[in-house]
C-alpha positions as CSV (number, residue, x, y, z in Angstrom):
1,M,64.4,27.7,-15.5
2,S,67.2,29.2,-16.8
3,Q,70.9,28.1,-18.9
4,V,73.7,28.3,-17.1
5,R,77.2,29.7,-18.3
6,L,80.7,30.0,-17.2
7,S,82.7,31.9,-19.4
8,N,86.6,31.2,-18.9
9,V,85.7,30.8,-15.1
10,S,88.7,30.8,-12.4
11,K,89.0,31.0,-8.7
12,E,92.2,31.2,-7.1
13,Y,92.9,31.2,-3.1
14,D,95.0,33.3,-0.9
15,G,99.1,31.9,-1.5
16,G,98.1,31.3,-5.4
17,I,96.0,27.9,-4.9
18,L,95.0,27.8,-8.3
19,A,90.9,25.6,-7.2
20,V,89.4,26.4,-11.0
21,E,91.3,27.6,-13.7
22,G,89.4,28.7,-17.3
23,L,86.3,27.1,-17.3
24,D,84.4,27.1,-19.9
25,L,80.9,25.4,-19.5
26,T,77.1,25.7,-20.8
27,V,74.6,24.1,-19.2
28,D,70.8,24.4,-21.1
29,D,68.0,25.1,-19.9
30,G,66.4,21.9,-18.1
31,E,69.8,19.7,-18.6
32,F,71.0,17.4,-15.5
33,V,74.9,17.6,-15.6
34,V,77.2,16.0,-13.1
35,V,80.1,17.4,-11.7
36,V,82.5,14.5,-11.0
37,G,86.4,14.1,-10.6
38,P,88.6,13.2,-7.6
39,S,89.3,15.2,-4.3
40,G,90.2,18.6,-5.0
41,C,89.6,19.0,-8.3
42,G,87.4,21.9,-7.8
43,K,84.3,21.0,-8.5
44,S,82.5,21.6,-5.2
45,T,84.2,25.4,-5.8
46,T,82.4,25.7,-9.4
47,L,79.0,24.8,-7.1
48,R,80.1,27.1,-4.6
49,M,80.9,30.4,-7.1
50,V,77.7,28.9,-9.3
51,A,75.8,30.2,-6.0
52,G,77.1,33.0,-5.3
53,L,78.6,31.8,-2.1
54,E,82.4,31.7,-3.5
55,T,83.5,35.2,-5.6
56,V,84.9,34.6,-9.2
57,T,88.6,35.6,-9.3
58,G,88.4,35.7,-13.2
59,G,85.4,35.5,-15.9
60,E,82.0,35.3,-15.6
61,I,79.0,33.2,-14.6
62,A,75.6,33.7,-16.0
63,I,72.2,32.3,-15.0
64,G,69.4,33.0,-18.2
65,E,70.3,36.3,-19.5
66,H,72.0,37.9,-16.5
67,V,75.7,38.0,-15.3
68,V,75.5,36.9,-11.8
69,N,79.1,37.3,-10.5
70,D,78.3,40.5,-8.2
71,V,74.7,39.1,-7.6
72,R,73.9,38.1,-3.7
73,P,73.3,34.3,-3.2
74,Q,69.6,35.2,-2.4
75,D,68.7,36.8,-5.7
76,R,70.1,34.3,-8.3
77,N,67.0,32.2,-8.0
78,I,68.8,29.2,-7.0
79,A,68.1,26.5,-4.9
80,M,71.4,24.3,-3.1
81,V,71.2,20.5,-1.2
82,F,74.1,20.3,0.6
83,Q,76.2,17.0,2.0
84,S,74.3,17.3,5.3
85,Y,70.5,18.2,5.3
86,A,71.1,21.4,7.2
87,L,67.8,21.1,8.5
88,Y,66.6,22.9,11.8
89,P,66.7,20.3,14.6
90,H,63.9,22.1,16.6
91,M,61.8,22.9,13.2
92,T,58.8,19.8,11.7
93,V,59.3,18.8,8.5
94,R,56.3,21.5,7.2
95,E,58.4,24.7,8.9
96,N,61.4,23.6,7.3
97,M,60.5,23.3,4.1
98,S,58.5,26.9,4.2
99,F,61.2,28.5,6.0
100,G,62.6,30.4,3.4
101,L,59.6,31.3,1.5
102,R,58.1,32.9,4.3
103,L,61.3,34.6,4.9
104,A,60.4,36.1,1.2
105,G,57.2,36.9,2.6
106,E,55.1,34.8,0.3
107,D,51.4,34.5,1.2
108,D,50.3,31.9,4.1
109,D,47.9,29.9,0.9
110,E,50.8,29.9,-1.0
111,V,53.1,28.7,1.5
112,R,50.9,25.8,2.1
113,D,50.0,24.5,-1.0
114,R,53.5,24.2,-2.4
115,V,55.0,22.5,1.0
116,E,52.2,20.1,0.5
117,D,52.2,19.4,-3.2
118,A,56.0,18.9,-2.9
119,A,55.6,16.9,0.0
120,E,53.3,14.7,-2.0
121,M,55.6,14.4,-4.9
122,L,58.5,13.2,-2.3
123,E,55.9,10.8,-0.4
124,I,56.9,12.4,3.1
125,S,53.2,13.9,3.4
126,E,52.7,11.7,7.0
127,L,56.0,13.6,8.2
128,L,54.9,17.4,8.0
129,D,54.8,17.4,11.4
130,D,57.5,15.8,12.7
131,L,61.0,16.9,13.1
132,P,64.2,15.9,11.9
133,K,65.2,13.7,14.5
134,Q,62.4,11.7,14.2
135,L,63.4,10.5,10.7
136,S,65.6,8.3,8.8
137,G,68.4,9.6,7.1
138,G,66.7,9.0,3.6
139,Q,63.6,10.9,4.7
140,Q,65.8,13.5,5.9
141,Q,67.0,14.2,2.5
142,R,63.9,14.0,1.1
143,V,63.1,17.1,3.3
144,A,66.0,18.8,2.4
145,L,65.0,18.1,-1.3
146,G,61.9,19.7,-0.7
147,R,63.1,22.9,0.5
148,A,64.5,23.2,-2.8
149,I,61.5,22.5,-4.6
150,V,59.5,24.8,-3.3
151,R,61.5,27.6,-4.1
152,D,60.4,27.2,-7.7
153,P,63.4,27.8,-8.8
154,D,65.9,28.6,-11.8
155,V,68.5,26.2,-11.2
156,F,69.0,23.0,-8.9
157,L,72.5,23.3,-7.4
158,M,73.4,19.5,-5.4
159,D,76.6,19.2,-3.5
160,E,77.2,15.5,-2.5
161,P,73.7,15.1,-1.7
162,L,73.8,11.5,-1.0
163,S,77.2,10.5,0.4
164,N,75.7,10.3,3.8
165,L,73.0,7.5,2.6
166,D,73.9,3.4,3.0
167,A,74.2,2.2,-0.1
168,K,70.7,0.8,-0.9
169,L,69.2,4.2,0.2
170,R,71.9,6.0,-2.1
171,T,70.8,3.8,-5.0
172,Q,66.5,5.0,-4.5
173,M,67.7,8.4,-4.0
174,R,69.0,8.7,-7.1
175,T,66.3,7.5,-9.4
176,E,64.2,10.0,-7.1
177,I,66.2,12.4,-7.9
178,Q,66.3,12.0,-11.7
179,R,62.4,11.4,-11.6
180,I,62.1,14.9,-9.6
181,Q,64.2,16.2,-12.2
182,E,62.5,15.7,-15.2
183,D,59.2,15.9,-13.5
184,L,59.7,19.7,-12.9
185,G,62.4,20.3,-15.9
186,V,64.9,22.4,-13.5
187,T,67.9,22.6,-14.9
188,T,70.4,20.8,-12.6
189,V,74.5,20.9,-11.5
190,Y,74.8,18.3,-9.3
191,V,78.5,17.5,-7.8
192,T,79.9,13.8,-6.6
193,H,82.8,12.2,-6.2
194,D,81.0,8.8,-7.3
195,Q,81.1,7.9,-11.1
196,T,78.3,4.9,-10.5
197,E,75.9,8.6,-9.7
198,A,77.4,10.4,-12.5
199,M,77.0,8.0,-15.3
200,T,73.6,6.5,-14.0
201,M,71.4,10.2,-13.7
202,A,73.6,12.8,-16.3
203,D,72.8,14.0,-19.1
204,R,76.2,15.2,-19.5
205,I,78.9,14.5,-17.2
206,V,81.7,17.6,-16.6
207,I,85.0,15.9,-15.4
208,L,87.4,17.7,-14.1
209,N,91.0,17.4,-12.6
210,D,93.5,20.3,-10.9
211,G,90.6,22.4,-11.5
212,K,91.0,21.9,-15.7
213,L,88.2,20.8,-17.8
214,Q,88.7,17.4,-19.0
215,Q,85.7,16.0,-20.8
216,V,82.4,17.0,-20.9
217,D,80.2,14.6,-22.7
218,P,77.2,12.1,-22.5
219,P,78.1,9.3,-20.1
220,E,78.0,7.0,-22.5
221,R,80.7,9.2,-24.7
222,C,83.3,9.5,-21.6
223,Y,83.3,6.1,-21.3
224,D,83.8,5.0,-24.8
225,E,85.4,7.7,-26.2
226,P,88.0,9.3,-23.4
227,N,89.6,12.5,-24.3
228,N,92.1,11.6,-22.5
229,E,94.1,9.0,-19.7
230,F,93.3,10.4,-16.9
231,V,89.0,10.2,-17.9
232,A,89.8,6.9,-19.3
233,G,91.3,5.4,-15.7
234,F,88.9,7.9,-13.7
235,I,85.7,6.8,-15.3
236,G,84.7,2.9,-15.1
237,S,85.0,0.2,-12.4
238,P,87.1,-1.5,-12.0
239,S,89.3,1.2,-14.0
240,M,90.7,0.4,-17.3
241,N,94.4,-1.3,-17.6
242,F,96.9,0.5,-19.2
243,F,100.2,-0.6,-20.8
244,E,103.4,1.2,-21.7
245,V,104.3,0.6,-25.3
246,T,106.6,1.4,-28.5
247,A,105.1,1.6,-31.9
248,T,107.3,1.1,-35.0
249,D,106.6,1.0,-39.0
250,D,106.0,-3.2,-39.5
251,D,105.9,-4.0,-43.1
252,G,103.1,-1.5,-44.1
253,G,101.1,-2.0,-40.3
254,V,102.6,-0.6,-37.2
255,R,103.8,-2.6,-34.2
256,F,103.1,-2.4,-30.6
257,E,105.5,-3.8,-28.5
258,S,105.3,-4.1,-24.5
259,P,107.1,-6.7,-21.9
260,S,103.8,-8.3,-22.1
261,F,102.7,-8.3,-25.5
262,E,103.4,-8.0,-29.0
263,F,101.0,-7.4,-32.1
264,T,100.7,-5.5,-35.6
265,L,98.2,-3.9,-36.3
266,D,97.1,-2.2,-40.2
267,V,96.6,1.1,-39.3
268,D,97.7,5.1,-39.6
269,V,100.0,5.5,-36.3
270,P,103.2,7.4,-36.1
271,S,106.0,5.9,-34.5
272,G,106.8,6.4,-31.0
273,E,105.9,6.2,-27.5
274,Y,102.1,5.0,-26.3
275,T,99.8,4.3,-22.8
276,L,97.4,1.3,-24.6
277,G,94.1,1.1,-22.8
278,V,91.9,-2.0,-21.8
279,R,89.0,-2.1,-19.5
280,P,88.8,-5.3,-17.4
281,E,85.9,-6.0,-19.2
282,D,87.3,-6.4,-22.6
283,F,89.4,-8.8,-21.6
284,T,88.5,-12.4,-22.9
285,P,90.3,-14.8,-20.9
286,D,91.6,-18.4,-22.8
287,C,91.6,-17.4,-25.9
288,E,93.8,-18.9,-28.3
289,G,96.7,-16.7,-29.1
290,G,96.1,-14.3,-27.0
291,Y,97.9,-10.6,-26.6
292,V,98.9,-11.0,-22.5
293,E,99.6,-14.0,-20.5
294,T,98.8,-13.5,-16.9
295,V,98.8,-15.5,-12.6
296,V,95.8,-14.9,-11.3
297,D,96.6,-13.3,-7.7
298,V,93.2,-12.8,-6.3
299,V,89.7,-13.9,-7.4
300,E,87.0,-11.0,-6.2
301,P,83.6,-12.5,-6.6
302,V,80.5,-10.0,-7.3
303,G,77.7,-11.7,-7.9
304,S,76.8,-12.0,-11.6
305,D,80.7,-10.9,-12.6
306,N,84.4,-12.1,-10.8
307,F,87.1,-9.7,-10.5
308,L,90.4,-11.4,-11.2
309,Y,93.4,-9.6,-9.9
310,L,96.6,-10.8,-12.3
311,Q,100.3,-10.1,-12.9
312,T,101.6,-10.6,-16.2
313,T,103.9,-13.3,-16.8
314,H,105.9,-10.6,-18.5
315,G,107.0,-7.6,-17.3
316,S,105.5,-7.8,-14.0
317,S,102.6,-5.7,-14.6
318,E,99.1,-6.0,-12.7
319,V,95.9,-6.4,-14.7
320,V,92.1,-6.6,-14.2
321,A,89.6,-8.5,-16.1
322,R,86.4,-8.3,-15.5
323,V,84.9,-12.3,-16.4
324,E,81.8,-14.2,-16.3
325,S,81.4,-15.6,-12.3
326,E,81.4,-19.5,-13.8
327,L,84.8,-18.7,-14.4
328,R,86.2,-18.7,-10.9
329,P,90.1,-19.9,-11.4
330,A,92.5,-20.6,-8.8
331,V,95.2,-18.3,-7.2
332,G,98.3,-19.3,-9.1
333,D,96.4,-20.7,-12.7
334,E,97.9,-19.4,-15.7
335,I,95.4,-16.9,-18.0
336,T,96.0,-16.0,-21.6
337,L,94.2,-12.9,-21.9
338,G,93.0,-11.7,-25.4
339,F,91.1,-8.4,-26.4
340,D,89.3,-7.1,-29.2
341,V,91.6,-4.5,-30.9
342,D,89.2,-2.5,-31.7
343,D,88.1,-2.0,-28.0
344,M,91.3,-1.2,-26.9
345,H,92.7,3.0,-26.1
346,L,95.8,4.7,-27.3
347,F,97.0,7.5,-25.6
348,G,99.9,9.9,-26.8
349,S,103.0,11.2,-24.7
350,D,100.9,14.1,-23.4
351,G,97.8,11.9,-22.4
352,A,95.4,13.1,-25.4
353,R,93.4,10.1,-27.1
354,V,95.1,9.2,-30.2
355,A,92.2,8.2,-32.7
356,V,92.7,5.0,-34.1
357,S,90.4,3.1,-37.3
358,E,90.6,0.4,-39.2
359,T,92.3,-1.9,-36.7
360,R,93.1,-5.3,-38.1
361,L,95.6,-7.7,-36.2
362,T,97.7,-9.3,-38.9
363,D,99.8,-11.0,-36.3
364,S,100.7,-11.5,-32.4
365,A,103.5,-13.1,-30.6
């Protein structure tokens, strides 16, 4: 096991394309870190630089005590699991899992023991003599994981390993990967575009956008205290609702005004233009003296909840509210949405989160 450290790491491609810019990140020994972000944000490039499959343009990458910028991939003692299973079709499961060990000249008895131990952990012992074409997608993914496990690496690197599985299998394999990582205690860097995987699997989430680090924190903090408007909108499904508001002094408080609502808070916030964010689940429908008047556009049942897609009566903004399944209004119904001001998020003109404390509604209109 080893710590992974990236210090001011950048990657620039020909033509001046900057895929990763000045990334500072430390993954502690035994930690499970998930790197997430939209397509093209630099997450896979970062993983490939740690693996040695991409050269580093600037900065340093260290695994344990050693800087590995100029170390070949095969000498970094990492194991990588790819989006494609990358199994040799003409080799059995046993041969696929043992291939790297045999290539490294490991003793036959040691190879057999490692493969059988990993197969038992992954519950694929009965498949060791099968070919990949005889396996389901989930079984092939377990074989790919087993091939990584038998190497006894310092670091696991996983690049969207579950994206080819159906929804039920993805949920199952998320649990399996977490269990295996906890059992082995191996430092793991896991890349995905799926925020659900990030929220459910990670000790900490690394959020990238346009090659720049946006936030590194435990999942619950990224959700409750997003660093900026991008993180607030990216984490959470459905995503956060945003309203452009103007803040002005109002008899000792601060008046927040938008085309959709107005209210005054007893807070210390400079006058100016802000973006106010409210998560769909933080709305309370049909509350008295609510802040946002809306008209129902679409009702989307999702089992235990309903997602309401609405238009504000004033300002023509789109709003999404997550409500209990018992509440199922008709299209065209008018609903007044309230929200607890302690659950609101405020962002400045630069997109950075503005800390708001001691929120108290003094009046609303």
